[in-house]
C-alpha positions as CSV (number, residue, x, y, z in Angstrom):
1,M,96.1,140.4,75.2
2,N,96.5,136.8,74.2
3,R,100.1,136.2,75.2
4,F,99.0,137.5,78.8
5,I,96.3,135.2,79.1
6,Y,98.9,132.3,78.0
7,L,101.4,133.2,80.2
8,F,98.9,133.1,82.8
9,I,97.6,130.0,82.1
10,C,101.2,128.4,81.8
11,L,102.1,129.8,85.3
12,L,99.0,128.4,87.1
13,T,99.6,124.9,85.4
14,I,103.6,125.0,87.0
15,G,102.1,126.3,90.3
16,C,99.7,123.5,90.7
17,Y,102.5,121.0,89.9
18,S,105.2,122.5,92.5
19,S,106.1,120.7,95.9
20,K,103.2,119.2,98.2
21,K,104.3,118.4,101.4
22,V,102.6,115.3,102.9
23,I,104.1,114.8,106.3
24,E,105.9,116.6,108.6
25,R,106.8,115.2,111.6
26,S,110.0,116.0,114.3
27,D,112.1,112.9,112.9
28,Y,111.3,112.9,109.1
29,S,109.5,114.9,106.3
30,I,107.9,113.9,103.2
31,K,107.7,116.3,99.6
32,K,106.1,115.0,96.8
33,F,106.8,116.3,93.5
34,K,105.3,115.5,89.8
35,S,108.3,114.0,87.7
36,S,108.7,112.1,84.5
37,R,109.9,108.9,86.5
38,R,108.9,107.6,90.2
39,S,111.8,108.0,92.4
40,I,112.5,108.3,96.2
41,T,115.6,110.2,97.4
42,I,116.4,109.5,100.9
43,N,118.7,112.4,102.7
44,T,119.9,111.7,106.4
45,F,120.7,113.8,109.2
46,D,121.8,113.8,112.6
47,K,119.3,115.3,114.7
48,G,121.5,117.1,117.3
49,F,123.9,119.6,116.8
50,P,125.8,120.2,114.5
51,Y,123.2,118.4,112.2
52,D,125.9,116.9,110.1
53,T,124.9,114.7,106.9
54,I,124.7,111.0,107.8
55,R,126.8,109.2,104.8
56,N,125.4,105.5,104.0
57,P,122.6,104.9,106.4
58,L,121.4,101.4,106.5
59,I,117.6,101.4,104.4
60,T,115.0,99.1,103.7
61,I,112.1,99.5,101.7
62,N,109.4,96.5,102.2
63,N,112.3,94.4,104.3
64,L,114.8,94.2,101.2
65,Y,118.3,96.2,102.3
66,F,119.5,98.7,100.0
67,G,123.3,98.9,99.5
68,N,125.1,102.0,99.4
69,T,122.7,104.2,97.7
70,N,119.8,106.7,98.7
71,F,117.7,107.0,95.2
72,F,115.4,104.3,94.0
73,R,112.9,103.8,91.7
74,P,110.3,101.7,93.4
75,K,107.0,100.5,91.6
76,K,103.6,101.9,92.1
77,G,101.9,100.9,95.3
78,I,102.5,101.1,99.1
79,H,105.8,101.0,100.6
80,N,107.3,100.7,104.0
81,I,111.0,102.3,104.6
82,E,113.2,102.3,107.6
83,I,116.3,104.2,107.8
84,D,119.2,103.3,110.6
85,F,122.8,103.9,111.2
86,I,124.9,102.5,114.0
87,G,124.2,104.4,117.7
88,K,120.8,106.1,116.4
89,I,117.4,105.2,116.6
90,P,115.6,103.9,113.5
91,I,113.3,105.7,111.7
92,K,110.4,103.9,110.1
93,V,108.0,105.5,107.2
94,K,104.7,103.4,107.1
95,D,102.5,103.1,104.2
96,L,104.2,105.4,101.8
97,V,101.8,105.8,98.7
98,V,104.1,105.8,95.4
99,K,102.0,106.8,92.5
100,E,102.8,107.2,88.7
101,N,105.2,109.8,88.3
102,D,105.8,110.6,91.8
103,S,109.2,112.0,92.7
104,I,109.5,111.6,96.7
105,I,112.1,113.2,98.6
106,I,112.4,111.9,102.6
107,N,114.4,114.0,104.9
108,A,115.3,111.6,108.1
109,Y,116.6,113.5,111.2
110,L,118.0,110.4,113.6
111,K,118.2,111.0,116.9
112,D,121.4,109.7,119.3
113,D,120.7,106.1,120.8
114,P,121.4,106.1,124.5
115,T,121.7,102.3,124.5
116,P,125.2,101.0,124.4
117,I,126.4,99.3,121.5
118,S,127.9,96.5,123.2
119,D,127.1,94.6,126.5
């Protein structure tokens, strides 16, 4: 009986630390997990068919450009993120709150920009 109660408490505790979807919009979704270290991972996809993964998007966090990476270790606090790519409409994630031990995954779905690149 003790093992059953212990197993039940463990499962209940683990279930409480499962993913928590914070926001889901048409152009992005955010999921938060609890982890041993703070992190943000940004995955980018083409909004139109065939929904390909977009490699090496332009990512700025608090107006600072980050090079060829989609994984960040941010400080605690409020962050503004912009995700952009050539020929796509940029996505802005405003006021993302990062707390201690948050592991955040952002899936961004970039739409084609109808504006011509050059005159």
